[in-house]
N, C-alpha and C positions, 0 to 999 in steps of 0.2 A: 445429448449435448456432450462435446469432448471435454474431458477434465482439463482444466487449465494447468499447463506446466510452465512456470516462470522461466525456465532455462531455455526452452525450445520455442516458446511461442510469445507473441506480443499482442496486446489488445488496446481498443479503444472503445469508449463509451460516449454516446450522445444522449444527453438528458433533456427532457422538455423540448424536443424540437419541434417547431411549428409546421409539420408536415403531416400529410394524410396517413393514417395508420394502415388503411387498406392498401393503398399504393405502395407502402413501406413493405408490406408483408410480400407483394408480388416481386418487387425488387430483390428483396432478401433471397427469395426462392431462385431467382435467376442468376445471382452472383455466388450462391453457395458452392463450395468445392471447386472454385475457379482460381486461376491465377490471379493474384491480387493486381498487377499491371494490366492484364487483359480485362478484368472487370472494370477497373478505372477508365480504360479507353472505351469500353461498351457504354459506360454511363455518360461519358464526354458525347458519344453519339446521341445517346437518349436526350440529353439536355439541348443538343443542336436539332433535335427532332428529325433525325436521319434513321435512327433505328427505334422500333417500337419494343416495349416490354410486353411479353405474352401474359395475360391475365387468365389464370386457370380457376380461382376461387372466387373472386368478385367481379363476375364478367356478365351480370344481367343486362340485357339491352345494350350492349357494347359493340361498336362497329368492328368489322372484319379488317385486319391488316395482312398484307401480303406475306405469304409463307409462314405466318405463325397463327393465324385465326384471330380470336378476339384479343385486342391489345390497344394500348395507349402510349402517349408520351409523357410520363410524370416527370416534368422538368424540374420543378422545386425540390421534390422528394430525392430525385437522382443527384441533384447538385449536393444536397446535404449529406446523402450517403457517400458520395465521391470524396468529400471533405473528411469524412470519418475514415475511409480507407487510406487516404494520404496520411492522416494521423497514425494509424495503425502501422504504415510502412515506415514512417519516421521512428516510432518507438521501437520496431524491429531493428532498424538500422543502429540505434542508440545501444541496444543490446548486443549488437555485433552479428546479427543473423544476415544471411545473404539475401538481398532484397529483390533480386531477379528470380529467386526460386520460391517465394512466398505463395502459399495457398490459403485462401479464406476457408478455414476448417470450421467456423461456427459463425454464424450471423443470424440474430433474432430480433423481431421487432415487437415491442410490447406497448400497450396503451398507457400513456402518460396521465397524469392528474388532470381532472376536468375543471378549469378555471373559466369563470364567465368573462365574456368581452366587456370592456369599458362602456359606460353609458348609462343613461337613466333606466333603460329596460335591461333585464338581465335574462333574456330569453335565449341568447346565443351562447354556446359553449365553445371556447377556443379548442383547435385540434392540437394535441400534444402526443408525442410518440417518443418512447426511449428504445434506442438501439444499441446492441452490443456486437462487436466484430472481434473475432479472434484470428489471427494468422500465425501459420508456422511454416517452417521449411519443408519443401517437397522431399519425399524420400528420394535420394539420387542414386541409390544402389542399382535400381532397375531390375531388368529380366535376369541378369546374373545371379543377384542375390536371391531372387525368387527360385532359380533353378538349385542354387546350392542350398537354400533352405528346404527345398523339397528333397534333395537328397539326404540331407541331415535328419529330416523327419522320417524318411524311410529307415535310416540307420537306427534312430532312436526308438522306432516302433520294433525294429528287429531286436535290439537290446532289451527293451521291455518284454517282448515274448520269450526271449531266452532266460531273462531272470524269473519270469513267471513259471516257465517250465522247471526251472531249477529249484524254484520254492515248492512247486508241486511235488517234485520228486522227493525232496526232503521231507515234506508232509507224509508222503506215503511210505518212505523208509520208517519214520517215526511211529506211523500206525502200525506197520508190520512188526516193529520191535515190541511195541505194547501188547500186541495180539500174542506174540511168542511168551512174553512174561505171563501174560494171563494164562495161557495154555499151560505153562510150567506150574504155575501156582495151583491149578486145578488137578494137575496130575499128582501133586504132592498130597493133596487132601484125599 
């Protein structure tokens, strides 16, 4: 999990959402590390049943969808998560972050509390899911900063090597001086 930094991140929490936990996990896996606006558009397509979500973990006896393999259209879960993404984007806008460059850096689905459905028989348990979404601005420096950081890293390693060599030279001089003093003290005896 990315540590939450209030200055550069925004978050949204969904508690006790009446959606499937398993479907929520698959949706979270598909939108993690994506641009927030692109993830929102993708979930709109899922809610309209135009694009399927690939199921990699909970896919037993699941039908094949074109280009992705086992998949489904989790309409209810995708609409709830889409609302959470919109909330996270609004929170980021309130903090003054650039909303067009937001990336979903952390999204996780956890099981909610197990409450029984209403009625005389208490055999059915309601589906509840807790979802956390963190968004942050994408690093806009790009390739130039990576190249500069690579050069600075090379310079830094060269400086470290020079300082290590200088320290080793000083240690050797000190050891030689101690050896000379020891030899002088033995000659006096």
